[in-house]
N, C-alpha and C positions, 0 to 999 in steps of 0.2 A: 504494500500500500504506500501511497505517497505521503500519508499522514502519520507522523510520529504518535499523535494522540490515539489513533486507531490501533497502531501496533502495540502501544502500552496497554490498551484495553484488551487486546488479544492475549497478552502475557498474563494479565490479571484473570482472564477467563480460564486459561490453562491452569493457573494456580488454583482457581476455585474448584475445578474438577479433579484436582490432585494429579495433573499431568505435569511432567517435568518441562518447564519452558526451555531448558538448555537442550532438550532433545528435539526441539522444533526450531526452524529457521524463519525469522521474520526479516523481511527486506524492505527498507525504505527506499522506494524507487517508483518512477513512472513505469507502468506495465510494459509499454512498448520498448523502453530503454532496457528493462530487465530481460525481455525476450530477445532483444538484439544481442545482448551479451551472452545469453544462454546459447543462441544459435551459433555465435562465433566460437564458443567453446565446445560445440557439437553435443550439448547436453540434451538428453531425451528423458521423458517420463512416461510411465505406464498409464498414468491418469493425470489429465490436466482439467482443472475446474475453472470455468468462466462464470462469474456472477458479478458483472460490472454494475455500477450505478446507472440509472437511466440517463443521467446527465451530471457532469462534474466539470469543474474548472480548477486549474492551478494557476500559478503566476506565469507558467510557460505554455500550458496546453489546455485544450477543451476536448471533452469526450461527450458524444451524443450516441446513445444506443441505436437510434434510428439511422444515423449517418455512418457510424463507425464500427458497429458490431461485426459486420462481415470482415473488415480488415483485422479486427482483433481475433476473430475465429481463425482466419487464414494464417495469421502469424503463430497462433497457438497450435494449430494443427501440424505445423512443421516441426513442432517440439514433441509431439506424441510419438512414442516408440512404436515400432512395427507391432501390429495386433493390439495396440493400446487403445485407450478410450478418452474421449473428450466429453465432459459433462458441461453442457451449455445451458445457462439459465438467464432469464430476464423477467423482471416484474414491470417492465414498461408497458403501460396499458395500450399504447398505440401500436405495439408490435404483436400481431396475432400469431398464433402457433404456426400456421401455414407459412407466414412470412419468415419466422425464425428458422423453420426447416429449410426454406429456400435459401436464406442467407448462409446456412451451414453447408448445404450442397455446393453453393457457389464458392464458399471459402475453401472447401476441400479441393475443388477443381483448381483454384488459384494456388493452393499449396502443393498441388501435384500429388494428392493423396486419394486413394481409392476407399470409398465407404463400403464396409462390409455389412453394416447394419446401422439404422437410425431409428431409435425408439423414443417416442414421446412418453414422458412419465406423468402419472397423475399428480394433481396438486396434493401437497401434504395436508393432513387433517387439520393442522393449525393455521392453514392458509387457504380456506375453501373458496371456490368460485362464487361470485354473487349469483343469486337465483336467475336462471335463464341467460347467463353470460359466460363467456370464456374466462377461465381463471386469469388473474393478473400475473401470477407466477407461472411461467412456462419453463419446463425443463426437458431437454432432449439429450439422450445419451447416444453418442456417435462412436461406433467401433470402426477402426481403420484396419486395413489389411497390412 
C-alpha cells in the first residue's frame, strides 16, 4: 500500500489475530512501481490478489477502477506463476460483473497469458447484494495455464 497508516493498521490486525507480523511483508509503494520491480527481478507468485480502491489519488498518481483496472490486471497477470491464480475483486458499483470479466480477459491477452478457467465467486455473506441488484463486491478467480 502507498499509505504508511494502512500498513501500520495491517500490522496491528496481524497482532490482534496473534499472527507474527515479522512473518509477513508489508511494502510501502505504489502498486505499479512495486510490480515493475517484481517483474524486473523475475518474481512470480502462485496467487496474486487484486482488490484496489474504486478511486484513489496520491501526490504523484491517480487510480480509477473504471479506467485503470485492466492495466492493473494485465500487469499483475504477468506476475502469476504458471498454473497460478489471480483473484480479482472490485466493489465499484459502476463496474458490472460482465465488465470485470471482460477486463480480465483483455488483461490476460495483453499479458500474453492463457486463461484456463475464470470463475465468478458469490458475494460473501457479510456483503450481500441489494435486493434485485448485482452485488457491489464482484470477485473473479482466474486460473492461468
